[in-house]
C-alpha positions as CSV (number, residue, x, y, z in Angstrom):
1,M,17.4,-10.1,11.8
2,S,14.4,-9.0,9.9
3,Y,10.8,-7.7,10.2
4,I,7.6,-7.8,8.1
5,A,5.8,-4.5,8.1
6,D,2.4,-3.1,6.9
7,L,2.6,0.5,7.1
8,H,-0.3,2.0,5.1
9,L,-3.8,1.0,6.5
10,H,-6.8,2.8,8.1
11,S,-8.6,3.0,11.4
12,R,-12.4,3.0,11.6
13,Y,-12.5,6.7,11.5
14,A,-11.4,7.1,8.0
15,Y,-14.1,7.3,5.3
16,A,-15.3,4.2,3.5
17,C,-13.3,2.0,6.1
18,S,-14.5,-0.9,8.0
19,K,-15.8,-0.2,11.7
20,N,-14.0,-3.2,12.9
21,L,-10.8,-1.5,12.5
22,T,-9.9,-1.5,16.1
23,L,-6.6,-1.8,17.6
24,T,-7.8,-5.1,19.4
25,N,-8.6,-6.3,16.0
26,M,-5.7,-4.9,14.2
27,A,-3.3,-6.4,16.6
28,A,-5.2,-9.9,16.3
29,W,-5.1,-9.9,12.5
30,A,-1.5,-8.8,12.5
31,K,-0.8,-12.1,14.5
32,L,-3.1,-14.1,12.2
33,K,-1.3,-13.0,9.1
34,G,2.4,-12.9,10.5
35,I,2.8,-9.3,10.4
36,D,5.6,-7.7,12.9
37,L,5.2,-4.0,12.6
38,L,1.8,-2.0,11.8
39,S,1.1,1.7,11.5
40,S,-1.1,3.2,13.7
41,A,-2.8,4.8,11.0
42,D,-4.9,8.2,10.9
43,F,-3.1,9.8,14.0
44,T,-4.5,13.2,13.2
45,H,-8.1,12.3,13.9
46,P,-8.9,13.5,17.6
47,A,-11.0,10.5,18.8
48,W,-8.3,8.1,17.3
49,L,-5.4,9.9,18.8
50,T,-7.0,9.5,22.3
51,E,-7.3,6.0,21.9
52,L,-3.7,5.6,20.7
53,E,-2.3,7.6,23.5
54,E,-4.3,5.5,26.1
55,K,-3.6,2.0,24.7
56,L,-0.3,2.2,22.8
57,T,2.6,1.6,25.3
58,P,5.7,3.5,24.3
59,E,8.9,1.4,24.0
60,Q,12.5,2.2,23.0
61,D,13.4,4.0,20.0
62,G,10.2,5.4,18.8
63,Y,8.0,2.1,18.6
64,L,4.9,1.5,20.6
65,E,3.2,-1.9,21.7
66,F,-0.1,-2.9,22.0
67,D,-1.1,-6.6,22.8
68,G,2.3,-8.1,21.7
69,V,2.1,-6.3,18.5
70,R,4.7,-3.2,17.3
71,F,3.2,-0.1,16.0
72,V,4.8,2.9,14.5
73,L,2.7,6.4,14.3
74,G,1.7,6.7,10.9
75,T,-1.0,8.3,8.8
76,E,-2.1,9.2,5.2
77,I,-2.6,12.8,4.5
78,S,-4.3,14.0,1.2
79,C,-2.9,17.1,-0.6
80,V,-5.1,19.1,-2.8
81,F,-3.9,22.1,-4.7
82,K,-3.1,23.7,-8.1
83,Q,0.4,23.6,-9.6
84,G,1.4,24.1,-13.1
85,G,-1.9,25.4,-14.2
86,R,-3.5,21.8,-13.0
87,S,-5.3,20.6,-10.1
88,R,-3.4,18.0,-8.1
89,R,-4.4,15.6,-5.6
90,V,-1.5,13.6,-3.9
91,H,-1.5,11.0,-0.9
92,L,1.4,11.1,1.0
93,L,2.2,8.6,4.0
94,L,4.0,10.1,7.0
95,F,6.0,8.4,9.7
96,V,6.8,10.2,13.2
97,S,8.5,9.0,16.1
98,N,6.6,10.5,19.0
99,F,3.2,11.7,20.1
100,D,4.7,15.3,20.8
101,T,5.3,15.5,17.0
102,V,1.9,14.2,16.3
103,H,0.5,17.3,18.4
104,A,2.8,19.7,16.6
105,I,1.4,18.4,13.0
106,R,-2.0,18.7,14.2
107,K,-1.3,22.3,15.1
108,M,0.2,22.8,11.8
109,L,-2.6,21.5,9.9
110,E,-5.3,23.2,11.7
111,G,-3.3,26.6,11.1
112,L,-4.0,25.6,7.4
113,N,-7.7,25.3,8.0
114,C,-7.6,21.4,7.6
115,K,-10.6,19.8,9.4
116,L,-9.4,16.8,11.6
117,N,-12.3,15.5,13.2
118,G,-13.8,14.1,9.9
119,D,-11.9,11.8,7.7
120,G,-9.0,9.9,9.7
121,R,-7.3,10.8,6.2
122,P,-7.3,14.6,6.4
123,T,-7.1,16.7,3.3
124,V,-5.1,19.8,3.1
125,G,-4.9,22.6,0.7
126,A,-1.0,22.7,0.6
127,S,1.3,21.3,-2.1
128,A,3.1,18.0,-1.5
129,R,6.3,20.3,-1.3
130,D,5.0,22.7,1.1
131,L,3.6,20.3,3.3
132,T,6.8,18.2,3.3
133,A,8.9,21.4,4.3
134,R,6.7,22.2,7.1
135,L,6.8,18.5,8.6
136,L,10.4,18.6,8.5
137,E,10.9,22.0,10.1
138,I,8.5,20.5,12.9
139,D,10.7,17.1,13.1
140,Q,13.7,16.3,11.0
141,A,12.9,12.5,12.0
142,C,9.5,12.8,10.2
143,V,9.6,10.6,7.0
144,V,7.3,11.4,3.9
145,V,6.5,8.8,1.5
146,P,4.3,9.2,-1.7
147,A,1.5,6.9,-1.4
148,H,0.3,4.3,-4.2
149,I,2.3,6.5,-6.7
150,W,0.5,5.6,-10.0
151,T,-3.3,5.7,-8.6
152,P,-5.0,7.9,-11.4
153,W,-6.5,10.4,-9.1
154,Y,-4.3,10.3,-5.7
155,G,-1.1,9.0,-6.7
156,M,2.0,11.3,-7.6
157,L,2.5,9.9,-10.9
158,G,-1.2,9.4,-11.6
159,S,-2.8,10.0,-14.9
160,K,-5.7,12.1,-13.7
161,S,-3.6,14.9,-11.4
162,G,-0.2,13.6,-11.0
163,F,3.0,14.9,-12.3
164,D,5.7,13.3,-14.5
165,S,8.4,13.0,-12.0
166,L,9.1,13.1,-8.2
167,D,11.3,16.2,-8.9
168,E,8.3,18.2,-10.6
169,C,6.0,17.3,-7.7
170,F,8.3,17.8,-4.8
171,G,11.0,20.6,-6.2
172,D,13.8,21.2,-3.7
173,M,12.2,18.8,-1.2
174,A,12.4,15.8,-3.6
175,P,16.0,14.6,-1.9
176,Y,14.3,14.6,1.5
177,V,11.7,12.0,0.0
178,P,13.5,8.8,0.5
179,A,11.0,6.3,-0.7
180,V,7.6,5.3,-2.8
181,E,4.7,3.0,-2.2
182,T,4.1,1.2,-5.5
183,G,0.4,0.6,-5.1
184,L,-1.5,-2.5,-5.9
185,S,-1.5,-2.0,-9.6
186,S,2.1,-2.1,-10.0
187,D,5.2,-4.2,-9.0
188,P,8.8,-3.5,-8.5
189,E,9.8,-4.4,-11.9
190,M,7.5,-2.1,-13.4
191,N,8.9,0.7,-11.2
192,W,12.5,0.1,-12.0
193,K,11.9,1.3,-15.7
194,V,11.1,4.6,-14.6
195,P,14.0,7.3,-14.5
196,A,12.0,9.5,-12.3
197,L,12.2,6.9,-9.6
198,L,16.0,6.4,-9.6
199,G,17.4,6.2,-6.3
200,K,14.4,6.0,-4.4
201,T,13.5,3.0,-1.9
202,I,10.5,1.0,-3.1
203,V,7.8,-0.5,-0.6
204,S,4.7,-2.0,-0.6
205,F,1.8,-1.8,1.9
206,S,-1.6,-2.9,1.9
207,D,-3.7,0.1,2.2
208,A,-6.3,-2.0,4.0
209,H,-9.8,-0.4,4.7
210,S,-10.7,-3.6,6.5
211,L,-9.1,-6.4,8.6
212,P,-8.9,-9.2,6.0
213,N,-7.2,-6.8,3.5
214,M,-4.2,-6.1,5.9
215,G,-1.0,-7.6,4.8
216,R,-2.3,-8.1,0.9
217,E,1.0,-6.4,0.3
218,L,4.0,-6.2,2.5
219,T,7.7,-5.1,2.8
220,V,10.4,-7.2,4.7
221,F,13.1,-4.7,6.3
222,G,16.5,-5.7,7.7
223,G,17.2,-5.0,11.3
224,E,14.8,-4.7,14.2
225,A,11.5,-2.9,14.2
226,Y,12.6,0.4,15.8
227,Y,11.8,3.8,14.5
228,S,15.3,4.8,13.9
229,N,15.7,1.3,12.0
230,L,12.6,2.0,9.9
231,A,13.5,5.4,8.8
232,A,17.2,4.4,8.1
233,G,15.4,1.3,6.1
234,L,13.5,3.9,4.1
235,R,16.2,6.2,3.5
236,N,19.0,3.6,2.6
237,N,16.9,1.2,0.7
238,G,17.0,-1.3,3.8
239,V,14.4,-3.4,2.1
240,E,15.2,-7.3,2.1
241,K,11.9,-8.0,-0.1
242,T,8.4,-7.2,-0.9
243,L,5.5,-9.5,-0.9
244,E,3.1,-7.9,-3.6
245,F,-0.4,-8.4,-5.0
246,Y,-0.2,-9.6,-8.6
247,P,-0.3,-5.8,-10.2
248,E,-3.1,-7.1,-12.8
249,E,-5.4,-7.9,-9.7
250,G,-5.2,-4.2,-8.8
251,K,-8.0,-2.2,-9.9
252,Y,-6.3,0.3,-11.9
253,H,-4.0,-1.7,-13.7
254,Y,-5.3,-1.3,-17.4
255,S,-7.2,1.9,-18.9
256,G,-10.7,1.5,-19.1
257,H,-14.2,2.6,-18.9
258,R,-16.1,0.6,-16.3
259,K,-19.8,1.5,-17.1
260,C,-19.3,0.2,-20.6
261,G,-17.1,-2.6,-19.7
262,V,-14.0,-1.4,-21.9
263,S,-10.7,-2.3,-20.9
264,Q,-7.8,-1.6,-22.9
265,T,-3.9,-2.6,-22.6
266,P,-1.6,0.4,-23.4
267,E,-0.9,-0.9,-26.9
268,E,-4.6,-0.9,-27.7
269,T,-5.1,2.6,-26.1
270,R,-2.2,4.0,-28.2
271,L,-4.0,2.5,-31.3
272,L,-7.7,3.2,-30.5
273,G,-7.1,6.4,-28.6
274,D,-8.2,7.5,-24.9
275,R,-11.7,7.9,-25.2
276,C,-14.3,5.0,-24.7
277,P,-15.1,3.3,-28.0
278,E,-18.8,2.9,-26.7
279,C,-19.9,6.2,-25.1
280,G,-17.1,8.6,-26.2
281,R,-16.1,9.5,-22.7
282,P,-12.4,9.8,-21.6
283,L,-10.8,6.5,-20.4
284,T,-9.4,6.2,-16.9
285,L,-5.8,5.7,-18.0
286,G,-4.4,2.9,-16.2
287,V,-1.3,2.3,-14.2
288,M,0.5,0.1,-16.9
289,H,-0.3,3.0,-19.4
290,R,1.3,5.6,-17.3
291,V,4.3,3.3,-16.5
292,E,5.0,2.9,-20.1
293,E,4.6,6.6,-20.8
294,L,7.4,7.3,-18.1
295,S,9.6,4.4,-18.7
296,T,12.7,3.9,-20.6
297,E,12.9,0.6,-22.8
298,T,15.4,-1.0,-20.6
299,I,15.5,-1.3,-16.9
300,I,17.4,1.7,-15.5
301,S,17.6,1.2,-11.5
302,A,21.0,0.4,-10.3
303,E,21.6,-3.1,-9.7
304,G,22.3,-2.6,-6.3
305,A,19.1,-0.9,-5.5
306,K,16.8,-3.7,-7.0
307,R,15.3,-6.0,-4.0
308,P,13.8,-9.7,-4.4
309,F,9.8,-9.7,-4.7
310,S,7.1,-12.4,-4.9
311,K,3.8,-12.1,-6.3
312,L,1.1,-13.6,-4.3
313,V,-2.8,-14.1,-4.4
314,P,-4.4,-13.4,-0.9
315,L,-4.9,-16.6,1.3
316,I,-8.6,-15.6,1.8
317,E,-9.2,-15.5,-1.9
318,L,-7.7,-19.2,-2.4
319,V,-9.7,-20.7,0.3
320,S,-13.0,-18.9,-1.0
321,L,-12.1,-20.5,-4.6
322,C,-11.4,-23.9,-3.2
323,L,-14.6,-23.7,-1.0
324,S,-16.4,-22.3,-4.1
325,K,-18.1,-19.7,-1.9
326,S,-17.8,-16.0,-1.4
327,R,-14.7,-14.8,0.6
328,T,-17.0,-13.0,3.0
329,A,-19.0,-16.4,3.9
330,K,-18.5,-17.6,7.7
331,S,-17.2,-21.0,6.5
332,V,-14.4,-19.2,4.6
333,G,-13.5,-17.2,7.4
334,L,-13.3,-20.0,9.8
335,A,-11.1,-22.1,7.3
336,Y,-9.0,-19.4,6.8
337,Q,-8.3,-18.6,10.5
338,L,-7.8,-22.4,11.1
339,I,-5.1,-22.5,8.4
340,C,-3.2,-19.3,9.6
341,A,-3.3,-20.6,13.4
342,E,-2.0,-24.1,12.6
343,L,0.6,-23.3,10.0
344,G,2.0,-19.9,11.5
345,G,0.2,-17.3,9.8
346,E,-0.7,-16.2,6.2
347,V,2.7,-15.0,5.0
348,R,4.4,-18.1,6.2
349,V,1.5,-20.4,4.1
350,L,1.7,-18.4,1.1
351,T,5.8,-18.6,1.2
352,Q,7.1,-21.4,3.1
353,V,4.7,-24.2,4.3
354,G,5.5,-27.4,2.2
355,Y,2.8,-29.2,0.1
356,E,1.9,-31.8,2.7
357,D,1.4,-29.8,5.5
358,L,-0.9,-27.5,3.3
359,K,-2.5,-30.7,2.5
360,Q,-3.1,-31.9,5.8
361,V,-4.5,-28.8,7.3
362,G,-6.1,-27.1,4.3
363,G,-7.0,-30.0,1.8
364,E,-5.5,-30.9,-1.3
365,S,-7.4,-28.2,-3.3
366,L,-5.7,-25.6,-1.1
367,A,-2.2,-27.1,-1.3
368,L,-2.4,-27.1,-5.4
369,A,-3.8,-23.7,-5.2
370,V,-1.0,-22.2,-2.9
371,T,1.9,-24.2,-5.0
372,R,0.7,-23.0,-8.5
373,V,0.6,-19.5,-7.3
374,R,4.0,-19.7,-6.2
375,E,5.0,-21.3,-9.5
376,G,3.3,-18.4,-11.5
377,Q,0.9,-20.9,-13.0
378,V,-2.1,-18.4,-13.0
379,S,-4.7,-17.1,-15.2
380,I,-5.3,-13.3,-15.0
381,S,-7.9,-11.1,-16.1
382,A,-6.7,-7.5,-15.4
383,G,-8.3,-4.7,-13.4
384,F,-9.1,-1.6,-14.7
385,D,-11.3,1.8,-14.0
386,G,-11.9,0.9,-10.3
387,Q,-12.7,-2.9,-10.9
388,Y,-10.4,-5.4,-9.2
389,G,-8.7,-8.0,-11.8
390,V,-9.2,-11.7,-10.9
391,V,-6.2,-13.9,-10.6
392,K,-6.8,-17.6,-10.1
393,P,-4.2,-20.7,-10.1
394,V,-4.6,-23.2,-13.0
């Protein structure tokens, strides 16, 4: 038994997020995509918390249900603080087992002068270490996971405000941080090379700010979707596999300067320096650059800790390509929904459905596109400095 989880997304109360991110819509899209467990997201926001308490039905062992979809109470918190003579900005994912804990956490954050009625992703002026200690004092069942760890500005290992190791970031709390989220611009194999991550469970989630982006990265856990099972899966590497973006499609994979259209591989940055050759301003050092800085030459993670993973292109992008229309076009949306409904959801379409069934429902061009992506037959233009990359079947 296993379940597919997307545990990093947002509600309509988070800044720069779609107003369509309601529980009703999130549950409908989870069914469309084939996701078994969602994070509630943004549970510190008062208006969203009221809605969660009114609409989510508590079931056994810490999971909640809405319209046939299971939820776990989860949120993202932004820590902005100074440490080691530098300003730091680190995003953390937090999972808890009940609403009583949520209210205790809100009270603690308010005591730290954290404003909870603005961004659904609140900002707190506490270090990642201190916040983790406070959370575990409230409830030992809380689970803290550093989010999108390589993102330049808000990742634990990011080039702009991050650290060189989990121990440097969390200090004596590091043993209580069981897992890390890779983010869109890296995949598990890249993370396996980094000694600082040895022994930590590697998970991937979507960080969706809109409904179509739900499930663009997913983690498959063993067992049933109860809170205790999820917590154990994060602590003991109960991951069966992850479904990944091509990391090159992530918007910080390479180093670069978007304004000048400059993109550089790590090797080019080593040779040419970390300033834009066009305007002289500092480049945004990308995920691949940081991974190579902190890696050993050989893959160091213990063999038993590695989990299979698949690199996929989101179905909406493939449908858009096949119809030669924008992914936001109405015809693309209708075709996407029909394909998912007829063939058992996006995850199944991308990973399991056979060529003939794909051809019958989505047409030959889509069947070819899905098959080629599965086989790794793709062209890649890597993302950099906030600009998404482009991955297409060839």
